[in-house]
C-alpha positions in Angstrom: 0.0 0.0 0.0 1.5 3.3 -1.0 2.3 6.0 1.6 -0.5 8.5 1.6 -0.2 12.2 2.3 -2.4 12.6 5.3 -4.4 15.8 6.0 -6.7 15.4 9.0 -9.0 18.2 7.7 -9.4 16.6 4.2 -10.2 13.0 5.3 -13.6 11.6 4.7 -15.7 12.2 7.9 -16.6 10.7 10.2 -13.2 9.2 10.9 -12.9 5.6 12.1 -9.8 4.8 14.0 -8.1 2.1 16.1 -6.8 3.7 19.3 -3.2 3.2 20.5 -3.1 0.7 23.4 0.2 -0.3 25.1 1.1 -4.0 24.5 -1.9 -4.5 22.3 -1.9 -2.4 19.1 1.4 -3.8 17.8 2.1 -4.4 14.1 0.5 -7.9 14.2 -2.8 -6.6 15.5 -2.8 -3.6 13.2 -2.4 -6.0 10.3 -5.3 -8.1 11.5 -7.6 -5.1 11.8 -6.7 -3.8 8.4 -7.1 -7.2 6.7 -10.5 -7.8 8.3 -11.7 -4.4 6.9 -10.0 -4.6 3.5 -11.4 -8.0 2.7 -14.8 -6.4 2.3 -14.4 -2.6 2.1 -12.8 -0.9 -0.9 -11.1 2.4 -0.1 -11.5 2.0 3.7 -11.4 5.2 5.8 -9.8 3.4 8.7 -6.8 4.9 10.4 -4.7 2.8 12.9 -2.7 4.3 15.8 0.2 2.2 16.9 1.0 1.6 20.6 3.1 4.3 22.2 6.9 4.2 22.3 9.3 6.0 24.6 11.0 9.0 23.0 14.0 8.5 25.3 14.4 4.9 24.0 14.1 6.0 20.4 16.7 8.6 20.7 19.1 6.2 22.5 18.7 3.8 19.6 17.1 1.0 21.6 16.6 -1.9 19.2 13.4 -3.3 20.8 11.7 0.2 20.8 12.8 0.9 17.2 11.4 -2.5 16.2 8.1 -1.4 17.6 8.0 1.5 15.1 8.7 -0.6 12.0 5.7 -0.6 9.7 4.3 -3.4 7.6 3.0 -1.8 4.4 -0.4 -3.5 4.9 -1.0 -1.4 8.1 -1.1 2.0 6.3 -2.2 4.6 6.9 -0.7 4.5 10.3 0.0 7.0 13.1 2.9 6.3 15.5 2.3 7.5 19.1 5.2 8.7 21.3 5.5 9.7 24.9 7.9 11.7 26.9 8.3 15.0 28.9 11.4 16.6 27.3 10.6 18.8 24.3 14.0 18.3 22.5 13.9 14.5 23.0 10.3 14.2 21.9 11.1 16.2 18.8 14.2 14.2 17.9 12.4 10.9 18.4 9.6 12.0 16.1 12.2 13.0 13.5 14.0 9.7 13.7 10.7 7.7 13.4 9.6 9.8 10.4 13.0 9.5 8.7 13.3 5.8 9.1 9.8 4.4 9.0 7.6 7.1 7.4 4.3 6.8 9.4 1.5 9.0 8.0 1.4 10.9 11.3 2.8 11.3 14.8 0.7 11.3 17.9 1.7 12.6 21.3 0.5 10.7 24.4 -0.9 13.2 27.0 -3.6 10.8 28.2 -2.1 7.6 29.7 -3.1 7.4 33.4 -0.8 4.5 34.4 1.5 5.4 37.3 4.8 4.3 35.8 4.1 6.8 33.0 2.7 9.7 35.0 5.3 9.4 37.7 7.9 10.6 35.2 5.6 13.4 34.1 4.6 11.7 30.9 1.2 10.9 29.6 -1.7 12.6 31.4 0.6 14.3 33.9 1.4 16.8 31.1 -2.2 18.1 31.4 -1.0 19.7 34.7 1.6 21.8 32.9 0.1 23.5 29.8 3.4 25.4 29.2 5.5 22.3 29.0 2.9 20.5 26.9 2.8 23.5 24.5 6.6 23.4 24.2 6.6 19.7 23.4 4.0 20.1 20.7 5.8 23.1 19.1 9.2 21.3 19.2 7.8 18.1 17.6 5.9 20.2 15.0 9.1 21.9 13.9 11.0 18.6 13.3 8.4 16.6 11.2 6.6 17.1 7.9 3.7 14.7 8.7 0.6 15.8 10.7 0.9 16.0 14.5 -1.9 14.9 16.8 -2.3 14.8 20.6 -4.3 12.3 22.6 -5.4 13.6 26.0 -7.9 12.9 28.8 -10.8 15.0 30.0 -8.4 16.2 32.7 -6.3 15.1 35.7 -9.0 15.3 38.3 -11.6 17.7 36.8 -13.5 16.8 33.6 -13.5 20.4 32.3 -9.7 20.7 32.3 -9.5 19.5 28.7 -11.5 22.5 27.4 -8.8 25.0 28.1 -6.0 22.5 27.6 -7.2 21.8 24.1 -7.0 25.4 23.1 -3.4 25.5 24.3 -2.5 22.4 22.3 -4.1 23.8 19.2 -2.3 27.1 19.5 1.0 25.2 19.9 0.5 23.6 16.5 -1.4 20.3 16.8 -3.4 19.3 13.7 -5.8 17.1 15.5 -6.9 16.3 19.1 -8.3 13.1 20.6 -10.1 13.3 24.0 -10.8 10.4 26.2 -13.8 11.3 28.3 -12.4 10.1 31.6 -10.0 11.9 34.0 -6.7 10.5 35.0 -8.1 9.8 38.5 -10.9 7.8 37.0 -8.4 5.7 35.0 -10.8 3.2 33.3 -13.6 3.3 35.9 -16.9 5.0 35.8 -18.4 6.5 32.6 -16.8 8.6 29.9 -18.0 12.2 30.0 -19.1 13.0 26.4 -20.4 16.4 27.1 -17.0 17.9 27.9 -15.6 16.4 24.7 -18.5 18.1 22.8 -17.4 21.4 24.4 -13.8 20.8 23.3 -15.1 20.4 19.7 -16.8 23.8 20.1 -13.7 25.7 21.2 -11.1 24.6 18.7 -11.0 24.8 14.9 -8.9 21.6 14.3 -10.6 18.2 14.0 -11.5 16.4 17.3 -11.9 12.7 17.8 -13.7 11.1 20.8 -12.5 8.1 22.7 -14.2 6.1 25.5 -17.0 3.5 26.1 -17.4 2.3 22.4 -17.8 -1.4 22.4 -20.1 -2.1 19.5 -20.7 -0.5 16.1 -23.9 1.0 17.5 -21.9 2.7 20.3 -19.8 4.4 17.6 -22.8 6.2 16.1 -24.3 7.1 19.5 -20.9 8.6 20.5 -20.8 10.7 17.3 -24.2 12.0 17.9 -23.6 12.9 21.6 -20.1 14.5 21.1 -20.5 16.0 17.6 -16.9 15.1 17.0 -15.2 14.4 13.6 -14.7 10.7 14.4 -14.1 8.1 17.1 -11.0 6.2 18.3 -12.0 2.7 19.5 -9.8 1.1 22.2 -11.0 -1.8 24.4 -14.0 -2.3 22.2 -11.6 -3.4 19.5 -9.8 -6.0 21.6 -10.8 -9.4 20.4 -13.2 -7.7 18.1 -11.5 -6.4 14.9 -14.8 -6.7 13.1 -16.1 -3.6 14.8 -14.4 -1.4 12.2 -15.8 -3.4 9.3 -19.3 -3.1 10.8 -19.0 0.6 11.3 -17.8 1.2 7.7 -20.5 -1.1 6.3 -23.1 1.0 8.2 -21.6 4.2 6.9 -21.8 2.8 3.4 -25.5 2.1 3.8 -24.9 -1.7 4.2 -26.1 -4.1 6.9 -23.2 -4.7 9.3 -21.8 -8.2 9.1 -22.7 -10.7 11.8 -19.6 -12.5 13.0 -19.8 -16.3 13.0 -17.8 -18.5 15.3 -16.0 -19.9 12.4 -14.9 -16.4 11.3 -13.7 -15.7 14.8 -11.5 -18.8 14.8 -10.2 -17.9 11.3 -9.1 -14.4 12.5 -7.5 -15.8 15.7 -5.4 -18.1 13.5 -4.5 -15.2 11.3 -3.6 -13.1 14.3 -1.4 -15.9 15.7 0.4 -16.1 12.4 1.2 -12.4 12.4 2.1 -12.4 16.1 4.7 -15.2 15.6 6.1 -13.6 12.5 6.7 -10.4 14.5 8.0 -12.0 17.7 9.2 -15.5 16.9 7.8 -19.0 17.0 8.5 -19.4 20.8 6.2 -16.5 21.7 2.9 -18.3 21.8 2.6 -17.4 25.6 2.6 -13.7 24.7 -0.4 -14.3 22.4 -2.6 -15.4 25.4 -3.6 -11.8 26.2 -5.4 -11.6 22.9 -7.0 -15.0 23.3 -8.6 -13.8 26.5 -10.3 -11.0 24.6 -11.4 -13.1 21.6 -13.2 -15.6 23.7 -14.3 -13.4 26.6 -17.7 -14.2 28.1 -18.6 -17.1 25.9 -20.8 -19.6 27.7 -19.7 -23.1 28.4 -16.1 -22.3 27.3 -14.2 -22.9 30.5 -12.4 -26.1 29.5 -11.5 -24.7 26.1 -10.2 -21.5 27.7 -7.9 -23.5 30.0 -6.6 -25.5 27.1 -6.0 -22.3 25.0 -4.3 -20.5 27.8 -1.9 -23.3 28.6 -0.8 -24.1 25.0 2.9 -23.6 24.5 3.4 -24.1 20.7 1.8 -23.0 17.5 0.9 -26.6 16.6 -0.7 -27.2 20.0 -2.7 -24.0 19.9 -3.9 -24.5 16.3 -4.9 -28.0 17.1 -7.1 -26.8 20.0 -8.6 -24.1 17.7 -9.4 -26.8 15.1 -11.1 -28.9 17.8 -13.1 -25.9 19.0 -14.3 -25.3 15.4 -15.6 -28.8 15.1 -17.6 -28.6 18.3 -18.8 -25.0 18.6 -22.0 -23.1 17.6 -22.0 -21.0 14.5 -22.8 -17.6 15.9 -20.5 -15.6 18.1 -22.5 -13.6 20.6 -20.8 -10.2 20.4 -22.8 -8.8 23.4 -20.2 -10.8 25.4 -17.3 -8.9 23.9 -17.9 -5.8 26.0 -15.1 -4.9 28.4 
């Protein structure tokens, strides 16, 4: 797939996007999501955001981190997310990534609520210092030629903090903003506040994407209506459910969204396993288990199969179990069980 020149303001709206999630939206999963969509949608509007990488590690030339920024052509268009608190380091890491891997955009993480990130003043901690956040955006903007976006939370402790913060980020040079409707203190508990995200959309002139509590294709359209945003990033709702993007695009195209059969689920699990082992090595079946728990979450009478899947150690063993499941399982996959 050729590298496209991305312009957030000229994309087809509403935007449909896979949200960056640490340890989950790696190259293997991004390839799966893209393939599930492209098998049935011509000229998909899907944008994928890759999991965040440390700007410090990129600048130091850490091999593992740089490997995380390598892009398989089938993933494009792709946005690489970075995190850090030093403007010069953030800018240099963005330059290195663009020069060597050519993502269609760079995204700055100002929303992660996890302590090991915020304790070093990364992620959502930057929302407590608008001046530093502004310096980071400006510095990165100067070093790259691709669009720059910022992902933030509703606030650190107050849901309305994002309204003023978004204006600061826009003034610093961001081309797009994504707002997760929870505060840092909420983490992933409680409900996402969509009203404050709607207010952010009102006070800035750049595109705004919404993130939070979207677990089905129907949720996507409700979120659009309630926030009046330019699109939606889907995070946990996409784990074990790459079909959500296909279903949304089908609905946007006036088609009936596809119902996912159990056979289709198993096909995609095998595909994901293939890409995962190609990326990490044949001995990394255990690291695939985190995805299995999402694909088969909440399915009734699945306990014994789940134990077998989560203890498999080789590709052959895991594929054999999946084949046995296919021979003995019902045809339809109840997606209501896929909610996080």
